[in-house]
All heavy atoms as a GROMACS GRO file, in nm:
protein
  618
    1MET      N    1   1.150  16.184  -2.334
    1MET     CA    2   1.205  16.296  -2.258
    1MET      C    3   1.304  16.375  -2.341
    1MET      O    4   1.315  16.494  -2.328
    1MET     CB    5   1.270  16.241  -2.130
    1MET     CG    6   1.304  16.346  -2.032
    1MET     SD    7   1.153  16.421  -1.970
    1MET     CE    8   1.217  16.517  -1.842
    2LYS      N    9   1.375  16.308  -2.431
    2LYS     CA   10   1.474  16.376  -2.512
    2LYS      C   11   1.408  16.473  -2.610
    2LYS      O   12   1.458  16.583  -2.634
    2LYS     CB   13   1.557  16.273  -2.586
    2LYS     CG   14   1.680  16.329  -2.648
    2LYS     CD   15   1.767  16.218  -2.702
    2LYS     CE   16   1.896  16.279  -2.750
    2LYS     NZ   17   1.989  16.179  -2.793
    3LEU      N   18   1.292  16.434  -2.667
    3LEU     CA   19   1.219  16.522  -2.758
    3LEU      C   20   1.171  16.646  -2.684
    3LEU      O   21   1.178  16.758  -2.737
    3LEU     CB   22   1.101  16.446  -2.819
    3LEU     CG   23   1.011  16.524  -2.914
    3LEU    CD1   24   1.092  16.567  -3.036
    3LEU    CD2   25   0.892  16.440  -2.955
    4PHE      N   26   1.123  16.629  -2.563
    4PHE     CA   27   1.076  16.740  -2.482
    4PHE      C   28   1.189  16.838  -2.452
    4PHE      O   29   1.170  16.960  -2.456
    4PHE     CB   30   1.015  16.686  -2.352
    4PHE     CG   31   0.950  16.792  -2.269
    4PHE    CD1   32   0.836  16.857  -2.311
    4PHE    CD2   33   1.006  16.828  -2.147
    4PHE    CE1   34   0.777  16.954  -2.234
    4PHE    CE2   35   0.947  16.926  -2.069
    4PHE     CZ   36   0.832  16.989  -2.113
    5THR      N   37   1.308  16.790  -2.423
    5THR     CA   38   1.422  16.877  -2.393
    5THR      C   39   1.465  16.955  -2.517
    5THR      O   40   1.494  17.075  -2.507
    5THR     CB   41   1.542  16.796  -2.344
    5THR    OG1   42   1.503  16.672  -2.294
    5THR    CG2   43   1.617  16.868  -2.238
    6SER      N   44   1.468  16.890  -2.632
    6SER     CA   45   1.509  16.963  -2.753
    6SER      C   46   1.402  17.066  -2.790
    6SER      O   47   1.434  17.176  -2.838
    6SER     CB   48   1.534  16.866  -2.868
    6SER     OG   49   1.415  16.799  -2.903
    7TYR      N   50   1.275  17.034  -2.769
    7TYR     CA   51   1.168  17.129  -2.795
    7TYR      C   52   1.182  17.252  -2.704
    7TYR      O   53   1.169  17.365  -2.749
    7TYR     CB   54   1.033  17.062  -2.773
    7TYR     CG   55   0.916  17.157  -2.782
    7TYR    CD1   56   0.874  17.207  -2.905
    7TYR    CD2   57   0.849  17.201  -2.668
    7TYR    CE1   58   0.768  17.295  -2.914
    7TYR    CE2   59   0.744  17.288  -2.675
    7TYR     CZ   60   0.703  17.335  -2.799
    7TYR     OH   61   0.599  17.423  -2.806
    8ASN      N   62   1.209  17.229  -2.578
    8ASN     CA   63   1.227  17.341  -2.484
    8ASN      C   64   1.347  17.426  -2.520
    8ASN      O   65   1.343  17.549  -2.509
    8ASN     CB   66   1.241  17.289  -2.341
    8ASN     CG   67   1.108  17.256  -2.280
    8ASN    OD1   68   1.005  17.300  -2.329
    8ASN    ND2   69   1.111  17.178  -2.173
    9ARG      N   70   1.455  17.363  -2.564
    9ARG     CA   71   1.576  17.436  -2.602
    9ARG      C   72   1.547  17.526  -2.723
    9ARG      O   73   1.584  17.644  -2.724
    9ARG     CB   74   1.688  17.338  -2.631
    9ARG     CG   75   1.821  17.406  -2.654
    9ARG     CD   76   1.935  17.308  -2.672
    9ARG     NE   77   1.950  17.231  -2.548
    9ARG     CZ   78   1.971  17.101  -2.542
    9ARG    NH1   79   1.980  17.030  -2.652
    9ARG    NH2   80   1.984  17.039  -2.426
   10ILE      N   81   1.480  17.471  -2.823
   10ILE     CA   82   1.447  17.550  -2.943
   10ILE      C   83   1.352  17.663  -2.907
   10ILE      O   84   1.367  17.776  -2.952
   10ILE     CB   85   1.387  17.457  -3.051
   10ILE    CG1   86   1.495  17.364  -3.105
   10ILE    CG2   87   1.327  17.538  -3.165
   10ILE    CD1   88   1.442  17.255  -3.196
   11LEU      N   89   1.252  17.632  -2.825
   11LEU     CA   90   1.157  17.735  -2.784
   11LEU      C   91   1.225  17.847  -2.705
   11LEU      O   92   1.193  17.965  -2.723
   11LEU     CB   93   1.045  17.671  -2.701
   11LEU     CG   94   0.926  17.760  -2.667
   11LEU    CD1   95   0.858  17.809  -2.794
   11LEU    CD2   96   0.828  17.685  -2.579
   12ALA      N   97   1.319  17.812  -2.620
   12ALA     CA   98   1.392  17.913  -2.542
   12ALA      C   99   1.476  18.001  -2.634
   12ALA      O  100   1.482  18.125  -2.614
   12ALA     CB  101   1.480  17.846  -2.438
   13ILE      N  102   1.541  17.944  -2.732
   13ILE     CA  103   1.622  18.022  -2.826
   13ILE      C  104   1.534  18.117  -2.907
   13ILE      O  105   1.566  18.236  -2.923
   13ILE     CB  106   1.703  17.928  -2.918
   13ILE    CG1  107   1.811  17.857  -2.838
   13ILE    CG2  108   1.765  18.005  -3.034
   13ILE    CD1  109   1.882  17.746  -2.912
   14ILE      N  110   1.422  18.067  -2.956
   14ILE     CA  111   1.331  18.152  -3.034
   14ILE      C  112   1.275  18.264  -2.947
   14ILE      O  113   1.268  18.380  -2.990
   14ILE     CB  114   1.218  18.067  -3.095
   14ILE    CG1  115   1.274  17.975  -3.204
   14ILE    CG2  116   1.107  18.155  -3.152
   14ILE    CD1  117   1.176  17.874  -3.258
   15THR      N  118   1.237  18.234  -2.826
   15THR     CA  119   1.183  18.335  -2.736
   15THR      C  120   1.287  18.441  -2.703
   15THR      O  121   1.258  18.562  -2.706
   15THR     CB  122   1.133  18.269  -2.606
   15THR    OG1  123   1.037  18.169  -2.638
   15THR    CG2  124   1.072  18.371  -2.512
   16PHE      N  125   1.408  18.400  -2.672
   16PHE     CA  126   1.514  18.495  -2.639
   16PHE      C  127   1.546  18.585  -2.758
   16PHE      O  128   1.561  18.707  -2.744
   16PHE     CB  129   1.639  18.419  -2.594
   16PHE     CG  130   1.751  18.508  -2.550
   16PHE    CD1  131   1.741  18.582  -2.434
   16PHE    CD2  132   1.866  18.520  -2.627
   16PHE    CE1  133   1.844  18.666  -2.394
   16PHE    CE2  134   1.969  18.603  -2.588
   16PHE     CZ  135   1.958  18.676  -2.471
   17THR      N  136   1.554  18.526  -2.878
   17THR     CA  137   1.580  18.605  -2.999
   17THR      C  138   1.468  18.704  -3.025
   17THR      O  139   1.492  18.820  -3.057
   17THR     CB  140   1.598  18.512  -3.120
   17THR    OG1  141   1.700  18.416  -3.092
   17THR    CG2  142   1.636  18.590  -3.243
   18GLY      N  143   1.344  18.658  -3.008
   18GLY     CA  144   1.230  18.747  -3.028
   18GLY      C  145   1.230  18.862  -2.929
   18GLY      O  146   1.201  18.977  -2.966
   19LEU      N  147   1.261  18.835  -2.804
   19LEU     CA  148   1.268  18.941  -2.704
   19LEU      C  149   1.376  19.042  -2.736
   19LEU      O  150   1.358  19.163  -2.717
   19LEU     CB  151   1.289  18.882  -2.566
   19LEU     CG  152   1.166  18.818  -2.500
   19LEU    CD1  153   1.205  18.751  -2.368
   19LEU    CD2  154   1.059  18.921  -2.477
   20LEU      N  155   1.490  18.995  -2.784
   20LEU     CA  156   1.597  19.087  -2.822
   20LEU      C  157   1.555  19.177  -2.937
   20LEU      O  158   1.578  19.299  -2.934
   20LEU     CB  159   1.723  19.010  -2.860
   20LEU     CG  160   1.805  18.952  -2.745
   20LEU    CD1  161   1.923  18.872  -2.800
   20LEU    CD2  162   1.855  19.062  -2.654
   21VAL      N  163   1.493  19.119  -3.039
   21VAL     CA  164   1.449  19.198  -3.155
   21VAL      C  165   1.342  19.299  -3.114
   21VAL      O  166   1.350  19.417  -3.150
   21VAL     CB  167   1.399  19.104  -3.267
   21VAL    CG1  168   1.329  19.183  -3.377
   21VAL    CG2  169   1.514  19.023  -3.324
   22ILE      N  170   1.243  19.254  -3.039
   22ILE     CA  171   1.136  19.344  -2.996
   22ILE      C  172   1.190  19.453  -2.904
   22ILE      O  173   1.152  19.569  -2.915
   22ILE     CB  174   1.023  19.264  -2.929
   22ILE    CG1  175   0.949  19.182  -3.034
   22ILE    CG2  176   0.926  19.357  -2.856
   22ILE    CD1  177   0.849  19.086  -2.977
   23GLY      N  178   1.282  19.419  -2.815
   23GLY     CA  179   1.342  19.519  -2.728
   23GLY      C  180   1.420  19.624  -2.805
   23GLY      O  181   1.410  19.744  -2.777
   24PHE      N  182   1.495  19.580  -2.905
   24PHE     CA  183   1.571  19.675  -2.988
   24PHE      C  184   1.477  19.767  -3.065
   24PHE      O  185   1.498  19.889  -3.070
   24PHE     CB  186   1.663  19.598  -3.084
   24PHE     CG  187   1.738  19.687  -3.177
   24PHE    CD1  188   1.848  19.760  -3.132
   24PHE    CD2  189   1.700  19.700  -3.309
   24PHE    CE1  190   1.917  19.844  -3.218
   24PHE    CE2  191   1.768  19.782  -3.395
   24PHE     CZ  192   1.877  19.855  -3.350
   25LEU      N  193   1.373  19.711  -3.126
   25LEU     CA  194   1.278  19.793  -3.201
   25LEU      C  195   1.204  19.891  -3.110
   25LEU      O  196   1.181  20.006  -3.147
   25LEU     CB  197   1.178  19.703  -3.274
   25LEU     CG  198   1.235  19.621  -3.389
   25LEU    CD1  199   1.128  19.527  -3.445
   25LEU    CD2  200   1.290  19.711  -3.498
   26PHE      N  201   1.168  19.847  -2.991
   26PHE     CA  202   1.101  19.935  -2.896
   26PHE      C  203   1.193  20.050  -2.855
   26PHE      O  204   1.151  20.166  -2.848
   26PHE     CB  205   1.057  19.856  -2.772
   26PHE     CG  206   0.991  19.940  -2.668
   26PHE    CD1  207   0.863  19.987  -2.686
   26PHE    CD2  208   1.058  19.972  -2.551
   26PHE    CE1  209   0.801  20.065  -2.590
   26PHE    CE2  210   0.998  20.050  -2.455
   26PHE     CZ  211   0.869  20.096  -2.474
   27TYR      N  212   1.320  20.019  -2.830
   27TYR     CA  213   1.417  20.121  -2.791
   27TYR      C  214   1.434  20.224  -2.902
   27TYR      O  215   1.435  20.345  -2.876
   27TYR     CB  216   1.550  20.054  -2.758
   27TYR     CG  217   1.661  20.150  -2.724
   27TYR    CD1  218   1.667  20.210  -2.598
   27TYR    CD2  219   1.760  20.182  -2.816
   27TYR    CE1  220   1.767  20.297  -2.566
   27TYR    CE2  221   1.862  20.270  -2.785
   27TYR     CZ  222   1.865  20.328  -2.660
   27TYR     OH  223   1.964  20.416  -2.630
   28GLN      N  224   1.447  20.179  -3.026
   28GLN     CA  225   1.463  20.270  -3.138
   28GLN      C  226   1.339  20.357  -3.159
   28GLN      O  227   1.349  20.478  -3.180
   28GLN     CB  228   1.493  20.192  -3.267
   28GLN     CG  229   1.628  20.124  -3.267
   28GLN     CD  230   1.741  20.224  -3.264
   28GLN    OE1  231   1.735  20.330  -3.326
   28GLN    NE2  232   1.845  20.191  -3.190
   29THR      N  233   1.223  20.297  -3.152
   29THR     CA  234   1.098  20.371  -3.172
   29THR      C  235   1.078  20.474  -3.062
   29THR      O  236   1.040  20.589  -3.090
   29THR     CB  237   0.979  20.274  -3.176
   29THR    OG1  238   1.003  20.176  -3.276
   29THR    CG2  239   0.850  20.346  -3.205
   30LEU      N  240   1.103  20.435  -2.939
   30LEU     CA  241   1.088  20.528  -2.827
   30LEU      C  242   1.187  20.644  -2.838
   30LEU      O  243   1.152  20.759  -2.812
   30LEU     CB  244   1.105  20.454  -2.694
   30LEU     CG  245   1.077  20.534  -2.568
   30LEU    CD1  246   0.931  20.578  -2.565
   30LEU    CD2  247   1.110  20.451  -2.446
   31GLY      N  248   1.310  20.615  -2.877
   31GLY     CA  249   1.410  20.720  -2.894
   31GLY      C  250   1.370  20.820  -3.002
   31GLY      O  251   1.384  20.941  -2.984
   32GLN      N  252   1.319  20.770  -3.115
   32GLN     CA  253   1.275  20.859  -3.222
   32GLN      C  254   1.157  20.944  -3.177
   32GLN      O  255   1.149  21.062  -3.209
   32GLN     CB  256   1.239  20.779  -3.346
   32GLN     CG  257   1.357  20.719  -3.417
   32GLN     CD  258   1.316  20.631  -3.534
   32GLN    OE1  259   1.198  20.613  -3.560
   32GLN    NE2  260   1.414  20.577  -3.603
   33TYR      N  261   1.064  20.884  -3.104
   33TYR     CA  262   0.947  20.958  -3.057
   33TYR      C  263   0.988  21.070  -2.961
   33TYR      O  264   0.941  21.183  -2.973
   33TYR     CB  265   0.850  20.862  -2.988
   33TYR     CG  266   0.731  20.930  -2.926
   33TYR    CD1  267   0.627  20.976  -3.005
   33TYR    CD2  268   0.725  20.951  -2.788
   33TYR    CE1  269   0.518  21.039  -2.949
   33TYR    CE2  270   0.617  21.014  -2.731
   33TYR     CZ  271   0.513  21.058  -2.812
   33TYR     OH  272   0.406  21.123  -2.756
   34ILE      N  273   1.076  21.040  -2.868
   34ILE     CA  274   1.121  21.141  -2.771
   34ILE      C  275   1.197  21.252  -2.841
   34ILE      O  276   1.178  21.370  -2.811
   34ILE     CB  277   1.204  21.075  -2.660
   34ILE    CG1  278   1.113  20.989  -2.572
   34ILE    CG2  279   1.277  21.179  -2.575
   34ILE    CD1  280   1.186  20.908  -2.468
   35ASN      N  281   1.283  21.217  -2.936
   35ASN     CA  282   1.357  21.320  -3.010
   35ASN      C  283   1.262  21.410  -3.089
   35ASN      O  284   1.280  21.532  -3.093
   35ASN     CB  285   1.458  21.256  -3.105
   35ASN     CG  286   1.579  21.205  -3.032
   35ASN    OD1  287   1.611  21.251  -2.923
   35ASN    ND2  288   1.646  21.108  -3.091
   36ARG      N  289   1.160  21.352  -3.151
   36ARG     CA  290   1.064  21.431  -3.226
   36ARG      C  291   0.986  21.525  -3.134
   36ARG      O  292   0.965  21.643  -3.167
   36ARG     CB  293   0.967  21.339  -3.301
   36ARG     CG  294   0.880  21.413  -3.399
   36ARG     CD  295   0.790  21.324  -3.483
   36ARG     NE  296   0.838  21.189  -3.500
   36ARG     CZ  297   0.771  21.080  -3.462
   36ARG    NH1  298   0.654  21.092  -3.403
   36ARG    NH2  299   0.820  20.960  -3.482
   37GLN      N  300   0.947  21.477  -3.017
   37GLN     CA  301   0.875  21.560  -2.922
   37GLN      C  302   0.962  21.676  -2.874
   37GLN      O  303   0.914  21.790  -2.862
   37GLN     CB  304   0.828  21.477  -2.802
   37GLN     CG  305   0.720  21.378  -2.834
   37GLN     CD  306   0.590  21.446  -2.872
   37GLN    OE1  307   0.557  21.551  -2.818
   37GLN    NE2  308   0.518  21.388  -2.965
   38MET      N  309   1.089  21.648  -2.846
   38MET     CA  310   1.179  21.754  -2.800
   38MET      C  311   1.203  21.857  -2.910
   38MET      O  312   1.206  21.978  -2.884
   38MET     CB  313   1.311  21.694  -2.753
   38MET     CG  314   1.298  21.620  -2.623
   38MET     SD  315   1.454  21.557  -2.561
   38MET     CE  316   1.542  21.707  -2.529
   39GLU      N  317   1.221  21.812  -3.034
   39GLU     CA  318   1.240  21.905  -3.144
   39GLU      C  319   1.118  21.994  -3.164
   39GLU      O  320   1.131  22.114  -3.186
   39GLU     CB  321   1.272  21.830  -3.273
   39GLU     CG  322   1.412  21.774  -3.277
   39GLU     CD  323   1.438  21.696  -3.405
   39GLU    OE1  324   1.352  21.696  -3.496
   39GLU    OE2  325   1.546  21.634  -3.413
   40ASP      N  326   0.998  21.936  -3.154
   40ASP     CA  327   0.876  22.015  -3.167
   40ASP      C  328   0.866  22.119  -3.057
   40ASP      O  329   0.832  22.236  -3.082
   40ASP     CB  330   0.753  21.925  -3.165
   40ASP     CG  331   0.740  21.839  -3.289
   40ASP    OD1  332   0.808  21.869  -3.390
   40ASP    OD2  333   0.662  21.741  -3.285
   41HIS      N  334   0.898  22.078  -2.934
   41HIS     CA  335   0.890  22.172  -2.822
   41HIS      C  336   0.994  22.284  -2.837
   41HIS      O  337   0.962  22.402  -2.816
   41HIS     CB  338   0.912  22.098  -2.690
   41HIS     CG  339   0.906  22.185  -2.571
   41HIS    ND1  340   0.789  22.242  -2.527
   41HIS    CD2  341   1.002  22.228  -2.486
   41HIS    CE1  342   0.814  22.317  -2.420
   41HIS    NE2  343   0.943  22.308  -2.393
   42LEU      N  344   1.115  22.248  -2.876
   42LEU     CA  345   1.218  22.351  -2.894
   42LEU      C  346   1.184  22.445  -3.009
   42LEU      O  347   1.212  22.565  -3.002
   42LEU     CB  348   1.354  22.285  -2.918
   42LEU     CG  349   1.417  22.219  -2.796
   42LEU    CD1  350   1.544  22.145  -2.836
   42LEU    CD2  351   1.449  22.322  -2.689
   43TYR      N  352   1.122  22.392  -3.115
   43TYR     CA  353   1.082  22.477  -3.226
   43TYR      C  354   0.974  22.575  -3.182
   43TYR      O  355   0.977  22.693  -3.220
   43TYR     CB  356   1.033  22.392  -3.343
   43TYR     CG  357   0.999  22.472  -3.465
   43TYR    CD1  358   1.099  22.533  -3.540
   43TYR    CD2  359   0.867  22.489  -3.505
   43TYR    CE1  360   1.069  22.609  -3.651
   43TYR    CE2  361   0.835  22.564  -3.616
   43TYR     CZ  362   0.936  22.623  -3.689
   43TYR     OH  363   0.905  22.699  -3.800
   44GLU      N  364   0.879  22.530  -3.100
   44GLU     CA  365   0.777  22.621  -3.047
   44GLU      C  366   0.840  22.729  -2.960
   44GLU      O  367   0.800  22.846  -2.967
   44GLU     CB  368   0.674  22.542  -2.968
   44GLU     CG  369   0.584  22.456  -3.052
   44GLU     CD  370   0.488  22.374  -2.970
   44GLU    OE1  371   0.477  22.400  -2.848
   44GLU    OE2  372   0.424  22.285  -3.028
   45GLU      N  373   0.937  22.691  -2.878
   45GLU     CA  374   1.005  22.791  -2.795
   45GLU      C  375   1.079  22.893  -2.882
   45GLU      O  376   1.079  23.012  -2.853
   45GLU     CB  377   1.105  22.722  -2.700
   45GLU     CG  378   1.040  22.641  -2.592
   45GLU     CD  379   0.965  22.726  -2.491
   45GLU    OE1  380   1.009  22.839  -2.462
   45GLU    OE2  381   0.862  22.679  -2.441
   46LEU      N  382   1.142  22.845  -2.989
   46LEU     CA  383   1.212  22.935  -3.081
   46LEU      C  384   1.116  23.034  -3.144
   46LEU      O  385   1.146  23.154  -3.153
   46LEU     CB  386   1.285  22.854  -3.189
   46LEU     CG  387   1.356  22.934  -3.296
   46LEU    CD1  388   1.474  23.009  -3.236
   46LEU    CD2  389   1.401  22.842  -3.407
   47LEU      N  390   1.000  22.987  -3.185
   47LEU     CA  391   0.900  23.076  -3.244
   47LEU      C  392   0.850  23.178  -3.143
   47LEU      O  393   0.829  23.295  -3.177
   47LEU     CB  394   0.782  22.995  -3.298
   47LEU     CG  395   0.810  22.911  -3.422
   47LEU    CD1  396   0.686  22.834  -3.462
   47LEU    CD2  397   0.858  22.997  -3.537
   48GLU      N  398   0.833  23.137  -3.017
   48GLU     CA  399   0.791  23.232  -2.914
   48GLU      C  400   0.894  23.342  -2.892
   48GLU      O  401   0.860  23.459  -2.878
   48GLU     CB  402   0.763  23.158  -2.784
   48GLU     CG  403   0.637  23.076  -2.785
   48GLU     CD  404   0.615  23.003  -2.654
   48GLU    OE1  405   0.686  23.034  -2.555
   48GLU    OE2  406   0.527  22.914  -2.651
   49VAL      N  407   1.021  23.303  -2.889
   49VAL     CA  408   1.128  23.403  -2.870
   49VAL      C  409   1.134  23.496  -2.991
   49VAL      O  410   1.148  23.618  -2.976
   49VAL     CB  411   1.264  23.334  -2.846
   49VAL    CG1  412   1.378  23.433  -2.852
   49VAL    CG2  413   1.263  23.262  -2.713
   50LYS      N  414   1.120  23.442  -3.111
   50LYS     CA  415   1.122  23.526  -3.231
   50LYS      C  416   1.005  23.623  -3.231
   50LYS      O  417   1.021  23.741  -3.266
   50LYS     CB  418   1.118  23.440  -3.357
   50LYS     CG  419   1.250  23.379  -3.392
   50LYS     CD  420   1.242  23.302  -3.523
   50LYS     CE  421   1.376  23.245  -3.560
   50LYS     NZ  422   1.373  23.170  -3.687
   51ASP      N  423   0.886  23.576  -3.194
   51ASP     CA  424   0.770  23.665  -3.189
   51ASP      C  425   0.790  23.774  -3.084
   51ASP      O  426   0.757  23.890  -3.107
   51ASP     CB  427   0.643  23.586  -3.156
   51ASP     CG  428   0.596  23.500  -3.272
   51ASP    OD1  429   0.639  23.525  -3.387
   51ASP    OD2  430   0.517  23.406  -3.247
   52PHE      N  431   0.844  23.737  -2.969
   52PHE     CA  432   0.868  23.835  -2.863
   52PHE      C  433   0.968  23.942  -2.908
   52PHE      O  434   0.945  24.061  -2.887
   52PHE     CB  435   0.921  23.763  -2.738
   52PHE     CG  436   0.942  23.853  -2.620
   52PHE    CD1  437   0.836  23.884  -2.537
   52PHE    CD2  438   1.067  23.907  -2.593
   52PHE    CE1  439   0.854  23.967  -2.428
   52PHE    CE2  440   1.086  23.990  -2.485
   52PHE     CZ  441   0.979  24.021  -2.402
   53THR      N  442   1.076  23.897  -2.971
   53THR     CA  443   1.176  23.996  -3.015
   53THR      C  444   1.124  24.080  -3.130
   53THR      O  445   1.161  24.197  -3.144
   53THR     CB  446   1.306  23.926  -3.059
   53THR    OG1  447   1.277  23.829  -3.159
   53THR    CG2  448   1.374  23.860  -2.943
   54HIS      N  449   1.039  24.026  -3.214
   54HIS     CA  450   0.983  24.103  -3.325
   54HIS      C  451   0.888  24.210  -3.274
   54HIS      O  452   0.888  24.323  -3.323
   54HIS     CB  453   0.911  24.010  -3.422
   54HIS     CG  454   0.852  24.080  -3.540
   54HIS    ND1  455   0.931  24.135  -3.639
   54HIS    CD2  456   0.723  24.106  -3.573
   54HIS    CE1  457   0.853  24.192  -3.729
   54HIS    NE2  458   0.726  24.176  -3.691
   55VAL      N  459   0.809  24.177  -3.172
   55VAL     CA  460   0.711  24.272  -3.121
   55VAL      C  461   0.777  24.379  -3.034
   55VAL      O  462   0.751  24.497  -3.048
   55VAL     CB  463   0.601  24.198  -3.040
   55VAL    CG1  464   0.512  24.294  -2.965
   55VAL    CG2  465   0.519  24.110  -3.134
   56LYS      N  466   0.867  24.339  -2.943
   56LYS     CA  467   0.922  24.432  -2.845
   56LYS      C  468   1.063  24.482  -2.877
   56LYS      O  469   1.114  24.568  -2.807
   56LYS     CB  470   0.921  24.368  -2.707
   56LYS     CG  471   0.780  24.335  -2.661
   56LYS     CD  472   0.776  24.303  -2.517
   56LYS     CE  473   0.632  24.277  -2.477
   56LYS     NZ  474   0.614  24.268  -2.336
   57ASN      N  475   1.129  24.424  -2.976
   57ASN     CA  476   1.265  24.462  -3.016
   57ASN      C  477   1.368  24.446  -2.904
   57ASN      O  478   1.467  24.518  -2.901
   57ASN     CB  479   1.269  24.605  -3.070
   57ASN     CG  480   1.213  24.612  -3.210
   57ASN    OD1  481   1.213  24.513  -3.283
   57ASN    ND2  482   1.165  24.729  -3.248
   58ILE      N  483   1.342  24.360  -2.809
   58ILE     CA  484   1.440  24.326  -2.706
   58ILE      C  485   1.438  24.175  -2.687
   58ILE      O  486   1.340  24.108  -2.720
   58ILE     CB  487   1.411  24.396  -2.570
   58ILE    CG1  488   1.270  24.358  -2.520
   58ILE    CG2  489   1.430  24.545  -2.578
   58ILE    CD1  490   1.241  24.402  -2.379
   59LEU      N  491   1.546  24.124  -2.632
   59LEU     CA  492   1.550  23.981  -2.603
   59LEU      C  493   1.486  23.954  -2.468
   59LEU      O  494   1.500  24.035  -2.375
   59LEU     CB  495   1.695  23.932  -2.602
   59LEU     CG  496   1.768  23.937  -2.736
   59LEU    CD1  497   1.914  23.902  -2.717
   59LEU    CD2  498   1.704  23.840  -2.833
   60PRO      N  499   1.415  23.843  -2.454
   60PRO     CA  500   1.354  23.813  -2.324
   60PRO      C  501   1.460  23.782  -2.220
   60PRO      O  502   1.566  23.729  -2.250
   60PRO     CB  503   1.267  23.691  -2.352
   60PRO     CG  504   1.322  23.630  -2.475
   60PRO     CD  505   1.385  23.740  -2.553
   61SER      N  506   1.430  23.817  -2.096
   61SER     CA  507   1.527  23.791  -1.990
   61SER      C  508   1.520  23.644  -1.951
   61SER      O  509   1.411  23.589  -1.932
   61SER     CB  510   1.498  23.877  -1.868
   61SER     OG  511   1.371  23.845  -1.818
   62PRO      N  512   1.635  23.578  -1.941
   62PRO     CA  513   1.633  23.436  -1.900
   62PRO      C  514   1.600  23.425  -1.752
   62PRO      O  515   1.659  23.492  -1.669
   62PRO     CB  516   1.775  23.388  -1.928
   62PRO     CG  517   1.857  23.512  -1.932
   62PRO     CD  518   1.768  23.625  -1.973
   63ASP      N  519   1.503  23.342  -1.720
   63ASP     CA  520   1.468  23.321  -1.581
   63ASP      C  521   1.416  23.178  -1.565
   63ASP      O  522   1.398  23.106  -1.660
   63ASP     CB  523   1.361  23.421  -1.536
   63ASP     CG  524   1.235  23.411  -1.618
   63ASP    OD1  525   1.242  23.370  -1.734
   63ASP    OD2  526   1.127  23.444  -1.566
   64GLY      N  527   1.398  23.137  -1.443
   64GLY     CA  528   1.342  23.006  -1.417
   64GLY      C  529   1.435  22.915  -1.340
   64GLY      O  530   1.396  22.857  -1.242
   65PHE      N  531   1.560  22.900  -1.383
   65PHE     CA  532   1.652  22.807  -1.320
   65PHE      C  533   1.784  22.876  -1.291
   65PHE      O  534   1.831  22.958  -1.369
   65PHE     CB  535   1.678  22.686  -1.410
   65PHE     CG  536   1.554  22.610  -1.445
   65PHE    CD1  537   1.494  22.625  -1.568
   65PHE    CD2  538   1.496  22.525  -1.353
   65PHE    CE1  539   1.378  22.556  -1.600
   65PHE    CE2  540   1.381  22.455  -1.384
   65PHE     CZ  541   1.323  22.471  -1.507
   66ASP      N  542   1.845  22.841  -1.179
   66ASP     CA  543   1.972  22.900  -1.144
   66ASP      C  544   2.089  22.834  -1.217
   66ASP      O  545   2.188  22.898  -1.246
   66ASP     CB  546   1.996  22.887  -0.992
   66ASP     CG  547   1.895  22.970  -0.913
   66ASP    OD1  548   1.845  23.071  -0.968
   66ASP    OD2  549   1.867  22.934  -0.798
   67ASP      N  550   2.077  22.705  -1.246
   67ASP     CA  551   2.189  22.631  -1.306
   67ASP      C  552   2.192  22.642  -1.459
   67ASP      O  553   2.292  22.605  -1.519
   67ASP     CB  554   2.178  22.483  -1.270
   67ASP     CG  555   2.188  22.462  -1.122
   67ASP    OD1  556   2.245  22.549  -1.053
   67ASP    OD2  557   2.140  22.357  -1.072
   68VAL      N  558   2.088  22.694  -1.521
   68VAL     CA  559   2.082  22.700  -1.666
   68VAL      C  560   2.139  22.832  -1.713
   68VAL      O  561   2.105  22.939  -1.664
   68VAL     CB  562   1.936  22.684  -1.714
   68VAL    CG1  563   1.928  22.698  -1.866
   68VAL    CG2  564   1.882  22.550  -1.672
   69ILE      N  565   2.228  22.826  -1.810
   69ILE     CA  566   2.287  22.945  -1.868
   69ILE      C  567   2.223  22.966  -2.006
   69ILE      O  568   2.232  22.880  -2.093
   69ILE     CB  569   2.440  22.933  -1.881
   69ILE    CG1  570   2.502  22.912  -1.743
   69ILE    CG2  571   2.497  23.054  -1.951
   69ILE    CD1  572   2.648  22.881  -1.746
   70VAL      N  573   2.156  23.078  -2.024
   70VAL     CA  574   2.088  23.107  -2.150
   70VAL      C  575   2.161  23.220  -2.219
   70VAL      O  576   2.185  23.325  -2.159
   70VAL     CB  577   1.941  23.144  -2.126
   70VAL    CG1  578   1.872  23.179  -2.256
   70VAL    CG2  579   1.870  23.032  -2.054
   71GLU      N  580   2.195  23.200  -2.346
   71GLU     CA  581   2.257  23.305  -2.425
   71GLU      C  582   2.180  23.321  -2.554
   71GLU      O  583   2.140  23.223  -2.615
   71GLU     CB  584   2.403  23.269  -2.458
   71GLU     CG  585   2.494  23.262  -2.338
   71GLU     CD  586   2.636  23.225  -2.377
   71GLU    OE1  587   2.661  23.206  -2.496
   71GLU    OE2  588   2.719  23.214  -2.286
   72TYR      N  589   2.158  23.444  -2.594
   72TYR     CA  590   2.091  23.472  -2.720
   72TYR      C  591   2.192  23.531  -2.816
   72TYR      O  592   2.268  23.620  -2.782
   72TYR     CB  593   1.976  23.572  -2.700
   72TYR     CG  594   1.867  23.520  -2.611
   72TYR    CD1  595   1.850  23.570  -2.482
   72TYR    CD2  596   1.783  23.421  -2.654
   72TYR    CE1  597   1.750  23.523  -2.401
   72TYR    CE2  598   1.682  23.371  -2.572
   72TYR     CZ  599   1.666  23.425  -2.447
   72TYR     OH  600   1.566  23.378  -2.366
   73LYS      N  601   2.194  23.480  -2.937
   73LYS     CA  602   2.283  23.533  -3.040
   73LYS      C  603   2.200  23.572  -3.161
   73LYS      O  604   2.111  23.500  -3.201
   73LYS     CB  605   2.387  23.427  -3.078
   73LYS     CG  606   2.478  23.388  -2.966
   73LYS     CD  607   2.577  23.284  -3.010
   73LYS     CE  608   2.665  23.244  -2.891
   73LYS     NZ  609   2.760  23.139  -2.928
   74LYS      N  610   2.233  23.682  -3.218
   74LYS     CA  611   2.162  23.725  -3.340
   74LYS      C  612   2.222  23.658  -3.460
   74LYS      O  613   2.336  23.626  -3.468
   74LYS     CB  614   2.171  23.876  -3.355
   74LYS     CG  615   2.090  23.949  -3.252
   74LYS     CD  616   2.085  24.095  -3.283
   74LYS     CE  617   1.995  24.165  -3.183
   74LYS     NZ  618   1.976  24.304  -3.213
   0.00000   0.00000   0.00000
């Protein structure tokens, strides 16, 4: 019975450590993926605004949300 208890203790420590490492790596990978997706989306929006201002020589009117404050700076 003593061998079985020490085996379970070692297995529990290894499992807990593995879960911590995998959880940390998953968190970091997911954070990088989300940041990359947001940067790509914001870059596309920037290109759309630049194209709009280049074609029409005016800034687009901010619309869509009441709580969002949009400012354009040259």
